[in-house]
ZAMAR-960101 format. One record per residue: residue number from 0; x negated, z, y of N, C-alpha, C in turn. Coordinates in nm, 3 decimals. Atoms other than C-alpha are relative to their C-alpha. Last residue first. Layout:
BEGIN
+-----+---------+---------+---------+---------+---------+---------+---------+---------+---------+
: seq :      nX :      nZ :      nY :     caX :     caZ :     caY :      cX :      cZ :      cY :
+-----+---------+---------+---------+---------+---------+---------+---------+---------+---------+
: NUM :       X :       Z :       Y :       X :       Z :       Y :       X :       Z :       Y :
...
+-----+---------+---------+---------+---------+---------+---------+---------+---------+---------+
END
This chain:
BEGIN
+-----+---------+---------+---------+---------+---------+---------+---------+---------+---------+
: seq :      nX :      nZ :      nY :     caX :     caZ :     caY :      cX :      cZ :      cY :
+-----+---------+---------+---------+---------+---------+---------+---------+---------+---------+
: 156 :   0.106 :  -0.038 :   0.044 :  -8.355 :   8.813 :  -2.649 :   0.097 :   0.106 :  -0.142 :
: 155 :   0.036 :   0.030 :   0.153 :  -8.051 :   8.729 :  -2.582 :  -0.127 :   0.101 :  -0.082 :
: 154 :  -0.177 :  -0.004 :   0.125 :  -7.876 :   9.012 :  -2.370 :  -0.080 :  -0.120 :  -0.089 :
: 153 :  -0.009 :  -0.115 :   0.080 :  -8.206 :   9.017 :  -2.115 :   0.038 :  -0.043 :  -0.164 :
: 152 :   0.125 :   0.057 :   0.108 :  -8.166 :   8.622 :  -2.056 :  -0.050 :   0.220 :  -0.045 :
: 151 :  -0.021 :   0.039 :   0.082 :  -7.775 :   8.774 :  -1.947 :  -0.197 :  -0.107 :  -0.101 :
: 150 :  -0.066 :   0.004 :   0.056 :  -7.893 :   9.025 :  -1.729 :   0.044 :  -0.087 :  -0.147 :
: 149 :   0.096 :  -0.101 :   0.127 :  -8.147 :   8.826 :  -1.607 :   0.014 :   0.079 :  -0.062 :
: 148 :   0.097 :   0.065 :   0.101 :  -7.866 :   8.550 :  -1.525 :  -0.168 :   0.103 :  -0.090 :
: 147 :  -0.062 :  -0.012 :   0.144 :  -7.629 :   8.842 :  -1.389 :  -0.081 :  -0.037 :  -0.076 :
: 146 :  -0.010 :  -0.071 :   0.103 :  -7.893 :   8.947 :  -1.137 :   0.121 :  -0.039 :  -0.108 :
: 145 :   0.072 :   0.024 :   0.046 :  -7.942 :   8.586 :  -1.007 :  -0.057 :   0.175 :  -0.107 :
: 144 :   0.020 :   0.134 :   0.157 :  -7.626 :   8.554 :  -0.986 :  -0.105 :   0.023 :  -0.058 :
: 143 :  -0.109 :  -0.037 :   0.080 :  -7.583 :   8.850 :  -0.760 :  -0.036 :  -0.102 :  -0.136 :
: 142 :   0.058 :  -0.079 :   0.053 :  -7.897 :   8.719 :  -0.566 :   0.085 :   0.131 :  -0.047 :
: 141 :   0.080 :   0.051 :   0.070 :  -7.697 :   8.398 :  -0.484 :  -0.103 :   0.134 :  -0.009 :
: 140 :  -0.051 :   0.056 :   0.166 :  -7.399 :   8.568 :  -0.382 :  -0.062 :  -0.029 :  -0.112 :
: 139 :  -0.090 :  -0.043 :   0.077 :  -7.480 :   8.728 :  -0.100 :   0.014 :   0.049 :  -0.112 :
: 138 :   0.166 :  -0.063 :   0.089 :  -7.744 :   8.438 :   0.006 :   0.099 :   0.146 :  -0.056 :
: 137 :   0.100 :   0.025 :   0.120 :  -7.451 :   8.245 :   0.013 :  -0.073 :   0.101 :  -0.039 :
: 136 :  -0.129 :   0.031 :   0.122 :  -7.186 :   8.400 :   0.233 :  -0.202 :  -0.015 :  -0.149 :
: 135 :   0.010 :  -0.145 :  -0.011 :  -7.542 :   8.530 :   0.480 :   0.156 :  -0.006 :  -0.120 :
: 134 :   0.204 :  -0.082 :   0.098 :  -7.654 :   8.140 :   0.465 :   0.094 :   0.150 :  -0.021 :
: 133 :  -0.048 :   0.080 :   0.088 :  -7.241 :   8.040 :   0.582 :  -0.102 :   0.043 :  -0.108 :
: 132 :  -0.112 :   0.000 :   0.038 :  -7.215 :   8.239 :   0.863 :  -0.006 :  -0.051 :  -0.181 :
: 131 :   0.080 :  -0.075 :   0.016 :  -7.585 :   8.144 :   0.986 :   0.127 :   0.057 :  -0.024 :
: 130 :  -0.032 :  -0.082 :  -0.098 :  -7.403 :   7.807 :   0.973 :  -0.138 :   0.127 :  -0.006 :
: 129 :  -0.036 :  -0.155 :   0.041 :  -7.462 :   7.517 :   0.777 :  -0.048 :   0.121 :   0.078 :
: 128 :  -0.050 :  -0.036 :  -0.149 :  -7.424 :   7.093 :   0.818 :  -0.036 :   0.174 :  -0.016 :
: 127 :  -0.117 :   0.031 :  -0.199 :  -7.529 :   6.918 :   0.595 :  -0.047 :   0.100 :   0.093 :
: 126 :  -0.141 :  -0.047 :  -0.013 :  -7.624 :   7.021 :   0.240 :   0.084 :  -0.006 :   0.108 :
: 125 :  -0.099 :   0.015 :   0.141 :  -7.853 :   6.833 :   0.119 :   0.080 :   0.070 :  -0.001 :
: 124 :   0.117 :   0.194 :   0.059 :  -8.163 :   6.769 :   0.426 :   0.163 :  -0.052 :  -0.131 :
: 123 :   0.140 :  -0.059 :   0.163 :  -8.016 :   7.090 :   0.522 :  -0.021 :  -0.100 :  -0.011 :
: 122 :  -0.036 :   0.078 :   0.132 :  -7.866 :   7.096 :   0.916 :  -0.172 :  -0.040 :  -0.063 :
: 121 :   0.130 :   0.081 :   0.041 :  -7.898 :   7.368 :   1.110 :   0.055 :  -0.086 :  -0.071 :
: 120 :   0.059 :   0.080 :   0.071 :  -7.604 :   7.573 :   1.286 :  -0.113 :  -0.006 :  -0.008 :
: 119 :   0.118 :   0.121 :  -0.032 :  -7.511 :   7.873 :   1.504 :  -0.017 :  -0.025 :  -0.167 :
: 118 :  -0.039 :   0.099 :   0.006 :  -7.182 :   8.029 :   1.408 :  -0.061 :  -0.133 :   0.023 :
: 117 :  -0.048 :   0.012 :   0.103 :  -7.297 :   8.346 :   1.369 :   0.090 :  -0.156 :   0.016 :
: 116 :   0.145 :   0.122 :   0.138 :  -7.459 :   8.313 :   1.688 :   0.035 :   0.007 :  -0.095 :
: 115 :   0.060 :   0.142 :  -0.005 :  -7.184 :   8.390 :   1.905 :  -0.059 :  -0.087 :  -0.094 :
: 114 :  -0.110 :   0.019 :   0.038 :  -7.071 :   8.771 :   1.758 :   0.024 :  -0.174 :   0.013 :
: 113 :  -0.120 :  -0.016 :  -0.081 :  -7.402 :   8.888 :   1.829 :   0.056 :  -0.072 :  -0.024 :
: 112 :  -0.066 :   0.097 :  -0.088 :  -7.635 :   8.920 :   1.586 :   0.113 :   0.063 :   0.051 :
: 111 :   0.042 :   0.079 :  -0.140 :  -7.882 :   9.191 :   1.540 :   0.037 :  -0.093 :   0.072 :
: 110 :  -0.053 :  -0.074 :  -0.122 :  -7.705 :   9.307 :   1.252 :  -0.010 :  -0.027 :   0.102 :
: 109 :  -0.134 :   0.025 :   0.062 :  -7.805 :   8.979 :   1.025 :   0.050 :   0.131 :   0.118 :
: 108 :  -0.050 :   0.172 :  -0.064 :  -8.169 :   8.973 :   1.195 :   0.141 :   0.050 :  -0.023 :
: 107 :   0.041 :  -0.001 :  -0.103 :  -8.220 :   9.369 :   1.045 :   0.018 :  -0.082 :   0.149 :
: 106 :  -0.068 :  -0.115 :   0.022 :  -8.128 :   9.341 :   0.679 :   0.034 :  -0.037 :   0.229 :
: 105 :  -0.058 :   0.117 :   0.029 :  -8.393 :   9.002 :   0.685 :   0.221 :   0.094 :   0.025 :
: 104 :   0.009 :   0.067 :  -0.029 :  -8.622 :   9.259 :   0.769 :   0.165 :  -0.070 :   0.037 :
: 103 :  -0.010 :  -0.145 :  -0.160 :  -8.512 :   9.517 :   0.578 :  -0.033 :  -0.095 :   0.108 :
: 102 :  -0.150 :  -0.078 :   0.033 :  -8.429 :   9.295 :   0.273 :   0.001 :   0.042 :   0.125 :
: 101 :  -0.106 :   0.142 :  -0.073 :  -8.821 :   9.096 :   0.379 :   0.167 :   0.027 :   0.076 :
: 100 :  -0.038 :  -0.014 :  -0.115 :  -8.965 :   9.442 :   0.298 :   0.094 :  -0.127 :   0.127 :
:  99 :  -0.032 :  -0.119 :  -0.038 :  -8.798 :   9.477 :  -0.027 :  -0.028 :   0.022 :   0.191 :
:  98 :  -0.160 :  -0.018 :   0.023 :  -8.827 :   9.123 :  -0.150 :   0.069 :   0.132 :   0.096 :
:  97 :  -0.057 :   0.116 :  -0.114 :  -9.180 :   9.141 :   0.001 :   0.140 :  -0.067 :   0.006 :
:  96 :   0.125 :  -0.045 :  -0.232 :  -9.346 :   9.444 :  -0.155 :   0.084 :  -0.085 :   0.074 :
:  95 :  -0.084 :  -0.125 :  -0.061 :  -9.097 :   9.357 :  -0.491 :  -0.044 :   0.035 :   0.130 :
:  94 :  -0.092 :   0.072 :  -0.015 :  -9.266 :   8.982 :  -0.546 :   0.105 :   0.097 :   0.036 :
:  93 :  -0.008 :   0.118 :  -0.154 :  -9.613 :   9.113 :  -0.522 :   0.156 :  -0.016 :   0.046 :
:  92 :  -0.036 :  -0.137 :  -0.108 :  -9.483 :   9.423 :  -0.779 :  -0.066 :  -0.095 :   0.091 :
:  91 :  -0.117 :  -0.024 :  -0.144 :  -9.326 :   9.191 :  -1.031 :  -0.102 :   0.031 :   0.097 :
:  90 :   0.079 :  -0.149 :  -0.138 :  -9.718 :   9.148 :  -1.255 :   0.172 :  -0.092 :   0.144 :
:  89 :  -0.068 :  -0.119 :  -0.008 :  -9.529 :   8.901 :  -1.486 :  -0.049 :   0.136 :   0.023 :
:  88 :   0.058 :  -0.110 :   0.055 :  -9.655 :   8.534 :  -1.379 :   0.111 :   0.143 :  -0.092 :
:  87 :  -0.038 :   0.006 :   0.109 :  -9.472 :   8.265 :  -1.392 :  -0.074 :   0.145 :  -0.103 :
:  86 :  -0.102 :   0.029 :   0.037 :  -9.394 :   8.171 :  -1.034 :   0.052 :   0.116 :  -0.178 :
:  85 :  -0.092 :  -0.063 :  -0.029 :  -9.751 :   8.278 :  -0.943 :   0.189 :   0.063 :  -0.078 :
:  84 :   0.086 :  -0.148 :   0.026 :  -9.858 :   8.025 :  -1.173 :   0.054 :   0.065 :   0.058 :
:  83 :   0.117 :  -0.084 :  -0.017 :  -9.600 :   7.775 :  -1.056 :  -0.099 :   0.124 :  -0.028 :
:  82 :   0.086 :   0.047 :   0.095 :  -9.305 :   7.662 :  -1.246 :  -0.138 :  -0.021 :   0.045 :
:  81 :   0.054 :  -0.053 :   0.136 :  -9.153 :   7.777 :  -1.069 :  -0.005 :   0.025 :  -0.119 :
:  80 :   0.086 :  -0.093 :  -0.062 :  -9.216 :   7.570 :  -0.735 :   0.003 :   0.199 :  -0.111 :
:  79 :   0.186 :   0.093 :  -0.022 :  -9.145 :   7.223 :  -0.916 :  -0.089 :   0.220 :   0.037 :
:  78 :  -0.019 :  -0.090 :   0.150 :  -8.748 :   7.477 :  -1.017 :  -0.222 :  -0.068 :   0.009 :
:  77 :  -0.103 :  -0.118 :   0.082 :  -8.648 :   7.513 :  -0.669 :  -0.108 :  -0.015 :  -0.148 :
:  76 :  -0.042 :   0.057 :   0.162 :  -8.818 :   7.179 :  -0.546 :   0.036 :   0.163 :  -0.063 :
:  75 :   0.133 :   0.009 :   0.049 :  -8.814 :   7.228 :  -0.078 :   0.141 :   0.050 :  -0.230 :
:  74 :  -0.089 :  -0.026 :   0.167 :  -8.543 :   7.169 :   0.128 :  -0.198 :   0.078 :  -0.061 :
:  73 :   0.187 :   0.077 :   0.125 :  -8.740 :   7.238 :   0.544 :   0.122 :  -0.008 :  -0.178 :
:  72 :   0.102 :  -0.108 :   0.163 :  -8.444 :   7.303 :   0.732 :   0.048 :  -0.131 :  -0.066 :
:  71 :  -0.012 :   0.084 :   0.155 :  -8.379 :   7.033 :   1.029 :  -0.009 :   0.142 :  -0.043 :
:  70 :   0.100 :   0.069 :   0.107 :  -8.325 :   7.247 :   1.356 :   0.029 :  -0.024 :  -0.156 :
:  69 :   0.006 :   0.057 :   0.084 :  -7.939 :   7.289 :   1.542 :  -0.119 :  -0.085 :  -0.034 :
:  68 :  -0.104 :   0.127 :   0.059 :  -8.042 :   7.365 :   1.833 :  -0.004 :  -0.043 :  -0.092 :
:  67 :   0.060 :   0.105 :   0.045 :  -8.365 :   7.667 :   1.795 :   0.212 :  -0.033 :  -0.006 :
:  66 :   0.130 :   0.045 :  -0.089 :  -8.430 :   8.051 :   1.809 :   0.024 :  -0.168 :  -0.004 :
:  65 :  -0.047 :  -0.134 :  -0.117 :  -8.126 :   8.169 :   1.579 :  -0.062 :  -0.090 :   0.089 :
:  64 :  -0.128 :   0.007 :  -0.068 :  -8.140 :   7.834 :   1.344 :   0.035 :   0.048 :   0.162 :
:  63 :  -0.095 :   0.110 :  -0.126 :  -8.436 :   7.871 :   1.353 :   0.073 :   0.001 :   0.022 :
:  62 :   0.109 :  -0.013 :  -0.075 :  -8.468 :   8.274 :   1.182 :   0.024 :  -0.227 :   0.150 :
:  61 :  -0.071 :  -0.019 :  -0.090 :  -8.203 :   8.156 :   0.968 :  -0.106 :   0.028 :   0.171 :
:  60 :  -0.071 :   0.059 :  -0.073 :  -8.425 :   7.923 :   0.815 :   0.102 :   0.024 :   0.064 :
:  59 :   0.081 :   0.085 :  -0.083 :  -8.755 :   8.131 :   0.812 :   0.124 :  -0.104 :  -0.010 :
:  58 :  -0.010 :  -0.054 :  -0.126 :  -8.473 :   8.360 :   0.652 :  -0.090 :  -0.021 :   0.070 :
:  57 :  -0.146 :  -0.052 :  -0.001 :  -8.379 :   8.140 :   0.377 :  -0.001 :   0.043 :   0.142 :
:  56 :  -0.033 :   0.152 :  -0.077 :  -8.745 :   8.051 :   0.303 :   0.183 :  -0.003 :   0.052 :
:  55 :   0.082 :  -0.053 :  -0.123 :  -8.816 :   8.427 :   0.235 :   0.062 :  -0.132 :   0.053 :
:  54 :  -0.048 :  -0.148 :  -0.121 :  -8.481 :   8.476 :   0.037 :  -0.111 :  -0.039 :   0.096 :
:  53 :  -0.116 :   0.062 :  -0.059 :  -8.609 :   8.149 :  -0.220 :   0.062 :   0.057 :   0.144 :
:  52 :  -0.014 :   0.149 :  -0.098 :  -8.898 :   8.206 :  -0.249 :   0.104 :   0.051 :   0.035 :
:  51 :   0.137 :  -0.032 :  -0.125 :  -8.879 :   8.620 :  -0.287 :   0.034 :  -0.177 :   0.058 :
:  50 :  -0.012 :  -0.059 :  -0.127 :  -8.604 :   8.524 :  -0.538 :  -0.019 :   0.047 :   0.168 :
:  49 :  -0.082 :   0.084 :  -0.065 :  -8.766 :   8.237 :  -0.731 :   0.069 :   0.151 :   0.073 :
:  48 :   0.108 :   0.091 :  -0.114 :  -9.032 :   8.502 :  -0.793 :   0.090 :  -0.058 :   0.057 :
:  47 :   0.001 :  -0.202 :  -0.095 :  -8.723 :   8.810 :  -0.973 :  -0.133 :  -0.117 :   0.125 :
:  46 :  -0.114 :  -0.015 :  -0.106 :  -8.609 :   8.483 :  -1.118 :  -0.089 :   0.076 :   0.105 :
:  45 :  -0.031 :   0.034 :  -0.027 :  -8.960 :   8.365 :  -1.313 :   0.105 :   0.028 :   0.149 :
:  44 :   0.103 :   0.006 :  -0.084 :  -9.019 :   8.665 :  -1.422 :   0.051 :  -0.098 :   0.120 :
:  43 :  -0.003 :  -0.035 :  -0.142 :  -8.710 :   8.670 :  -1.574 :  -0.102 :   0.060 :   0.112 :
:  42 :   0.078 :  -0.155 :   0.057 :  -8.756 :   8.379 :  -1.784 :   0.062 :   0.123 :   0.099 :
:  41 :   0.155 :  -0.054 :  -0.030 :  -8.591 :   8.097 :  -1.614 :   0.001 :   0.100 :  -0.089 :
:  40 :   0.030 :  -0.093 :  -0.080 :  -8.306 :   7.881 :  -1.822 :  -0.175 :   0.025 :   0.088 :
:  39 :  -0.005 :   0.044 :  -0.043 :  -8.291 :   7.561 :  -1.998 :  -0.012 :   0.099 :   0.107 :
:  38 :   0.080 :   0.183 :  -0.002 :  -8.298 :   7.696 :  -2.363 :   0.080 :  -0.046 :   0.149 :
:  37 :  -0.104 :   0.107 :   0.002 :  -8.234 :   8.127 :  -2.317 :  -0.048 :  -0.161 :   0.006 :
:  36 :  -0.172 :  -0.005 :   0.125 :  -8.437 :   8.407 :  -2.449 :   0.078 :  -0.151 :   0.059 :
:  35 :  -0.075 :   0.055 :  -0.061 :  -8.799 :   8.211 :  -2.217 :   0.101 :   0.014 :  -0.129 :
:  34 :  -0.108 :   0.121 :   0.092 :  -9.014 :   8.430 :  -2.246 :   0.150 :  -0.030 :  -0.005 :
:  33 :   0.084 :   0.136 :   0.008 :  -9.311 :   8.589 :  -1.966 :   0.107 :  -0.106 :  -0.127 :
:  32 :   0.032 :   0.035 :  -0.136 :  -9.068 :   8.927 :  -1.871 :  -0.023 :  -0.190 :   0.019 :
:  31 :  -0.090 :   0.050 :  -0.019 :  -8.996 :   9.048 :  -2.237 :   0.040 :  -0.097 :   0.149 :
:  30 :  -0.104 :   0.130 :   0.091 :  -9.312 :   8.916 :  -2.309 :   0.170 :   0.017 :   0.000 :
:  29 :   0.114 :   0.059 :  -0.049 :  -9.526 :   9.178 :  -2.044 :   0.125 :  -0.184 :  -0.025 :
:  28 :   0.144 :   0.067 :   0.083 :  -9.296 :   9.402 :  -2.147 :  -0.007 :  -0.094 :   0.099 :
:  27 :  -0.040 :   0.156 :   0.088 :  -8.941 :   9.535 :  -1.948 :  -0.134 :   0.044 :  -0.030 :
:  26 :   0.020 :  -0.034 :   0.141 :  -9.007 :   9.933 :  -1.857 :   0.008 :  -0.148 :  -0.063 :
:  25 :   0.128 :  -0.211 :   0.023 :  -8.830 :   9.916 :  -1.495 :   0.008 :  -0.076 :  -0.140 :
:  24 :   0.143 :   0.057 :   0.084 :  -8.666 :   9.490 :  -1.506 :  -0.049 :   0.165 :   0.028 :
:  23 :   0.013 :   0.066 :   0.146 :  -8.352 :   9.612 :  -1.390 :  -0.112 :  -0.053 :  -0.057 :
:  22 :  -0.067 :  -0.111 :   0.127 :  -8.425 :   9.881 :  -1.173 :   0.046 :  -0.054 :  -0.096 :
:  21 :   0.142 :  -0.120 :   0.017 :  -8.710 :   9.659 :  -0.958 :   0.111 :   0.091 :  -0.093 :
:  20 :   0.132 :   0.099 :   0.136 :  -8.406 :   9.381 :  -0.935 :  -0.115 :   0.107 :  -0.048 :
:  19 :  -0.004 :  -0.064 :   0.102 :  -8.144 :   9.714 :  -0.804 :  -0.101 :  -0.159 :  -0.142 :
:  18 :   0.025 :  -0.166 :   0.095 :  -8.355 :   9.826 :  -0.560 :   0.068 :  -0.008 :  -0.144 :
:  17 :   0.184 :  -0.068 :   0.000 :  -8.453 :   9.443 :  -0.386 :   0.025 :   0.152 :  -0.095 :
:  16 :   0.051 :   0.072 :   0.108 :  -8.046 :   9.371 :  -0.387 :  -0.151 :   0.059 :  -0.056 :
:  15 :  -0.044 :  -0.014 :   0.089 :  -7.891 :   9.641 :  -0.199 :  -0.119 :  -0.036 :  -0.097 :
:  14 :   0.116 :  -0.040 :  -0.028 :  -8.000 :   9.512 :   0.163 :   0.037 :   0.077 :  -0.149 :
:  13 :   0.210 :   0.036 :  -0.059 :  -7.855 :   9.177 :   0.060 :  -0.161 :   0.164 :   0.013 :
:  12 :   0.049 :   0.053 :   0.129 :  -7.551 :   9.362 :  -0.060 :  -0.102 :  -0.070 :  -0.003 :
:  11 :   0.122 :  -0.095 :   0.040 :  -7.540 :   9.560 :   0.254 :   0.038 :  -0.081 :  -0.130 :
:  10 :   0.133 :  -0.088 :  -0.006 :  -7.461 :   9.278 :   0.442 :  -0.121 :   0.113 :  -0.139 :
:   9 :   0.140 :   0.144 :  -0.002 :  -7.238 :   9.028 :   0.269 :  -0.128 :   0.055 :   0.025 :
:   8 :  -0.060 :  -0.069 :   0.104 :  -6.959 :   9.404 :   0.307 :  -0.096 :  -0.147 :  -0.028 :
:   7 :   0.051 :  -0.089 :   0.086 :  -7.073 :   9.361 :   0.632 :  -0.029 :   0.063 :  -0.113 :
:   6 :   0.151 :  -0.006 :  -0.066 :  -6.995 :   9.048 :   0.706 :  -0.035 :   0.094 :  -0.080 :
:   5 :   0.005 :   0.025 :   0.134 :  -6.652 :   9.126 :   0.517 :  -0.193 :  -0.051 :   0.012 :
:   4 :   0.019 :  -0.085 :   0.153 :  -6.608 :   9.393 :   0.747 :  -0.029 :  -0.067 :  -0.117 :
:   3 :   0.045 :  -0.034 :  -0.045 :  -6.613 :   9.188 :   1.115 :  -0.077 :   0.111 :  -0.158 :
:   2 :  -0.016 :  -0.189 :  -0.103 :  -6.428 :   8.992 :   0.973 :  -0.148 :   0.043 :  -0.017 :
:   1 :   0.058 :  -0.189 :   0.067 :  -6.525 :   8.626 :   0.847 :   0.023 :   0.078 :   0.076 :
:   0 :   0.080 :  -0.059 :  -0.047 :  -6.435 :   8.262 :   1.019 :   0.010 :   0.139 :   0.000 :
+-----+---------+---------+---------+---------+---------+---------+---------+---------+---------+
END
């Protein structure tokens, strides 16, 4: 079980992510945002839109876990979502707005949990039983993994 300090560090990483993504992508051209510079990797735009999609899904899963007893969590195919027109768009402002507001709410959610809530679980059809602690750790790392992917994509141009 993580310590309070470890949880706070993970929450801080989630708090920082929207600003980090905006800074990393500031001033990029449409071509830089929408070109596949690395084979088999998403574009910068797809990464940004994916973060909004993925974190919205995860936030809803967290709320379900907090509100229900061991809910079934709905998966989605991230590659199909990343191939949709809205996820290919070089216009990032809607996803920036979603991430900024969502992460404010998500941080409030995390910071409002009682000690006994962290062990609450849901069932993910692909990943099995997941707790709120598990999700916090996963999504603190998730954002940073996409910062790395965007950085590698931009370096490959």
